[in-house]
C-alpha positions as CSV (number, residue, x, y, z in Angstrom):
1,M,47.4,14.6,-2.7
2,T,46.1,13.5,-6.1
3,N,48.5,11.6,-8.3
4,V,49.6,14.0,-11.1
5,N,49.5,11.3,-13.7
6,A,45.9,10.5,-12.8
7,D,45.1,14.1,-13.6
8,W,45.8,13.7,-17.3
9,P,42.6,13.6,-19.3
10,T,42.3,10.9,-22.0
11,E,39.0,12.3,-23.3
12,I,37.1,15.6,-23.1
13,R,33.7,15.4,-24.7
14,L,30.9,18.0,-25.0
15,N,27.4,16.5,-25.1
16,S,25.1,17.3,-28.0
17,A,23.1,19.8,-26.0
18,K,26.4,21.6,-25.3
19,N,25.5,21.9,-21.6
20,Q,27.7,19.2,-20.1
21,L,31.4,18.3,-20.4
22,R,32.6,14.8,-19.7
23,V,36.2,14.6,-18.7
24,T,37.8,11.1,-18.5
25,F,41.1,10.8,-16.8
26,S,44.0,8.4,-17.3
27,D,43.1,6.6,-14.0
28,G,39.6,5.8,-15.4
29,A,37.8,8.5,-13.4
30,A,35.0,10.1,-15.5
31,L,33.5,13.4,-14.4
32,D,30.4,15.1,-15.8
33,L,30.5,18.8,-15.4
34,D,27.5,21.0,-16.2
35,A,28.1,24.2,-18.2
36,E,26.4,26.2,-15.5
37,Y,28.8,24.7,-12.8
38,L,31.8,25.4,-15.0
39,R,30.7,29.0,-15.7
40,V,30.0,30.0,-12.1
41,F,33.3,28.5,-10.9
42,S,35.3,29.9,-13.8
43,P,39.0,30.2,-12.8
44,S,39.0,33.7,-14.4
45,A,40.0,36.7,-12.4
46,E,36.6,38.2,-13.4
47,V,35.0,35.5,-11.3
48,Q,37.6,34.5,-8.8
49,G,39.1,38.0,-8.3
50,H,42.7,38.3,-7.2
51,A,42.1,37.2,-3.6
52,P,39.6,34.9,-2.0
53,D,37.5,37.8,-0.6
54,E,37.1,39.2,-4.2
55,R,35.3,36.1,-5.6
56,K,32.1,37.1,-7.3
57,I,28.8,35.2,-7.1
58,V,27.7,34.6,-10.7
59,E,23.9,34.3,-11.1
60,G,21.6,33.7,-14.0
61,K,23.5,31.0,-15.8
62,K,21.1,28.1,-15.4
63,D,20.6,27.7,-19.2
64,I,24.1,28.5,-20.3
65,T,25.8,26.4,-23.0
66,I,29.4,26.0,-24.2
67,T,30.0,27.2,-27.7
68,K,33.6,26.2,-28.1
69,L,36.5,24.4,-26.4
70,E,40.1,25.3,-27.2
71,Q,43.1,23.3,-25.9
72,V,45.8,25.4,-24.4
73,G,49.2,23.7,-24.6
74,N,49.2,20.3,-22.8
75,Y,47.8,21.5,-19.5
76,A,44.4,23.2,-20.0
77,I,41.4,24.1,-22.0
78,Q,39.7,27.4,-22.6
79,I,35.9,27.2,-22.5
80,I,33.9,29.7,-24.4
81,F,30.3,30.1,-23.2
82,D,27.3,31.5,-25.0
83,D,27.2,34.5,-22.8
84,G,30.5,35.6,-24.2
85,H,32.6,34.6,-21.2
86,D,35.9,33.2,-22.5
87,T,38.6,34.0,-19.9
88,G,40.2,31.7,-17.4
89,L,42.1,28.5,-18.2
90,Y,40.7,25.2,-16.9
91,T,43.8,23.2,-16.1
92,W,43.5,19.4,-15.9
93,L,44.0,19.6,-12.1
94,Y,41.3,22.4,-11.8
95,L,38.8,20.3,-13.7
96,R,39.6,17.2,-11.6
97,D,39.2,19.3,-8.4
98,L,35.9,20.8,-9.6
99,G,34.6,17.2,-10.3
100,E,35.8,15.8,-6.9
101,K,34.4,18.7,-4.9
102,H,31.2,19.2,-6.9
103,D,28.7,18.4,-4.2
104,V,30.4,20.7,-1.6
105,L,31.0,23.5,-4.0
106,W,27.5,23.3,-5.6
107,K,25.8,23.4,-2.1
108,Q,27.9,26.4,-1.1
109,Y,27.0,28.2,-4.4
110,L,23.2,27.6,-3.9
111,E,23.5,28.8,-0.3
112,E,25.3,32.0,-1.5
113,L,22.7,32.6,-4.1
114,E,19.9,32.3,-1.5
115,A,21.7,34.5,1.1
116,N,22.1,37.2,-1.5
117,D,18.6,36.9,-3.0
118,M,20.0,35.8,-6.3
119,S,18.8,33.1,-8.7
120,R,20.4,30.6,-11.0
């Protein structure tokens, strides 16, 4: 299990192209998360559904950007994307999890797109 204190971000920075978020955690880990990746794995019910078998495959987000970040209390951020998607709270733990599981999740996503004849 990940150390909860290690999951506290010390910096969240959006790059100038607004297509990548860098999250640096208190243990020194720095994760670069592309806007497309964050959008297709949004924690919102719109994407995740209310049960694992309700998860939606989001396509066509290759060139998406982030228009705004809003802190939610001391535990999360809300990410507003240029396609209007603005639901779902990205908790510190969820951001850390997305970063640590990036390769596995991204591979799975690309395979799902291909299997469903969808594109990025």
